[in-house]
N, C-alpha and C positions, 0 to 999 in steps of 0.2 A: 514642521515648514522647511521645505527643501532651499538650500542655497542655491543662489541663479549665479550662473557666471557669466561674464558677457561672452554674447553670440551662441549661449546654449539654452536650451529650452529647460525648465527643470524636468526632475523626471516625475515619470505620470504611474503610480501604482494601481496596476490592473488585479482585480478580484478573479477570481474562478468562477464561475457560474455553477450554481447545484441545481439540476433538474431532478424533480423527484415526480418517476412517471411507473414507480411500482406501485402496487392495489393491495401488497400485502402491510398488515399492520406492523408499523416500523416501533422503536422503542423510543421512547419521549426523549426528543431534541437530537433526533441523529443528525439533521443536515447542521444544528451550530457545532457539531461533535466534527463534523468533516471539515467544517469552515477553521475551527481550532488546531486540527490538525495542519491542512494547506496553510495558514498563517504562522504555523512552528517551522516551517520549511524557509530557507532564503528565498528571495524574489527572484533570484537569477535561475532558479531549478525550474521553476513552474512559469516563465516567462514562454510564451506559445501555447500555452495549455489554455484549450476556451471553456471546457466545461467537465462536470463529473456528472455522468447520468445515471442515474438508481434506477433499476428495471427488475421486475419479475425475476425474469431466467435470462438469459442471455443467449439469442439465434443469431447468430452472424453466419452467411451465407458460405463466407469463406471455410469454414469450421467441418462443413460438408465433405467436401476433399482431402481433409486429413489423411496420413499415412497411417499414423498411431491412433485409436481410438481412444478416447475421454470418458475415464471412470467416473461417472456420476454428474453434477454439473457445473460448467466452467465458472469461477468466483468472479473474473474480472476480464477485462480486456483492454488494450490499449491501442487507440487507432493515431498511428502517425499521420503527419502532413502529407496530402495525397491531393495533389493539384490545388484548387480554389478552398478545399477542405482544411481547418485549422485543426491540430494534434487534441485528442478528449478522450476521458477515460469511461468506461463502461463498468457499473458494479452490479453484480446480481446480488437481490437482497432474498432472493428465495434461497442461492447455494450457502449463506451466510445464517439464515436464520432457520433452515429445513421446515419447513411449513407442514410436508408430509409423512413426516418422522415420527416416531413414539414422543410422548409427554418427556420422557428423562433426556433423549438427544435434541427436543424444540429446548427444553431448559438448561441445557448445557450450552446450545448455542447462543443465545439470548444473554448468558451470563459471559462469555467470549467475544461479547458484538463488537465492544469498542475497542478493544484490542487487535481484534482480526480485520476490522477495515480501516484501523491506521495501520498495520501491517501492510495489507492490500494497496493503499495510497501512497504508502515509502516506495514499496516496490515499482510501481509503477510510474510514480513520477522520476524514480530513480532509472527506470527506463527509457523515459522520455528526453533525460537529462543527457545521459550518455549517448543516446543517438542522436541527439540534437546538436548539443553541445561541445561534446568530446569526442573531437575526432582522431583523437591521436589513439585511442582505445579501437584494438583490434577485433572483429568479429569474434575470434575465439576467445577473446578473453570477457568478452562482454557478459555473460552471465554471474561468473565469480566477483566481477566489480559491482554489479547489480544489487546482489545478494548481499555483499561486505556493505553497500551504502544504505540499504533499507533496515539491517541488523542495526548498525551504528545509530543511525536515526531511532528505529523503533527503540533501543535502548535508552537514550539521553530523554527521549520523550515521555518513555514511563517514568524513568526516575523525575524530571520534572513534576508529573502529575500524582506520583505519589512522595513526595518530597511534605516530611513531618507525618506523614501519617503511621501509626502504632504497628500496621504489618510491614512497612518498609525497615522500622527503627529494630523488630524482631527478627529478618532475613538477613539486614545486613553482614552480620559475623560470618553467616554459613554460604556467604556466597563467593567466595575463591574455592569452595568446598563444591559447591551445587558446579562451576562453571569448570572446575578439574573433571567430573565425572560425565560432565556434557561431553568436554572435549575427549575423553578416553571413549564411551560409547559413538560419537562418530567415527571414532579412529576404526572401532570395532567393525561398525555399519559399513564401511568403506572397504576395510578387509574382507568381510562376507560378502560383500557385491562384486568384487575382484573374483574370489572362487567361483560362484554362480556362473 
């Protein structure tokens, strides 16, 4: 129960609505998983988000006039505040589950589904947070800030989910080595991109 101060109303917690408009066969407890991910985030970061809409594939008229072509399907889209429309998130289940691909690709997509959807939600909520509430961040530095926000939240969330598991206990000693390798590989990839 919230403490009520004289003259102030109690803080009202609002839940982000989850609309499932997908016709695909979703993994069990998908909406509950999305709600857990949203509940993990601070309330201040999701304030102003109306809903998370699950669709088969994203078809937005704004995507037709893009200068750069999109390879494959767009996995998610953030719809910011526009006039009377409150900000909301759209997630493509077809891009995540890949129902038209081979059995192996469908199996791999289903195995990584929970982690992928959590990563998408963290990045979209980060985008919402930095565009709506962090006015001190310049447009040029938005992308690295959002990426850092998503990576930090995804790392802490996955650690909390795997707390006490056998796999976490086995890989914990190797984590610093794997992180150094990832950093080295990222450095090599950026060097290769600069040369190309």
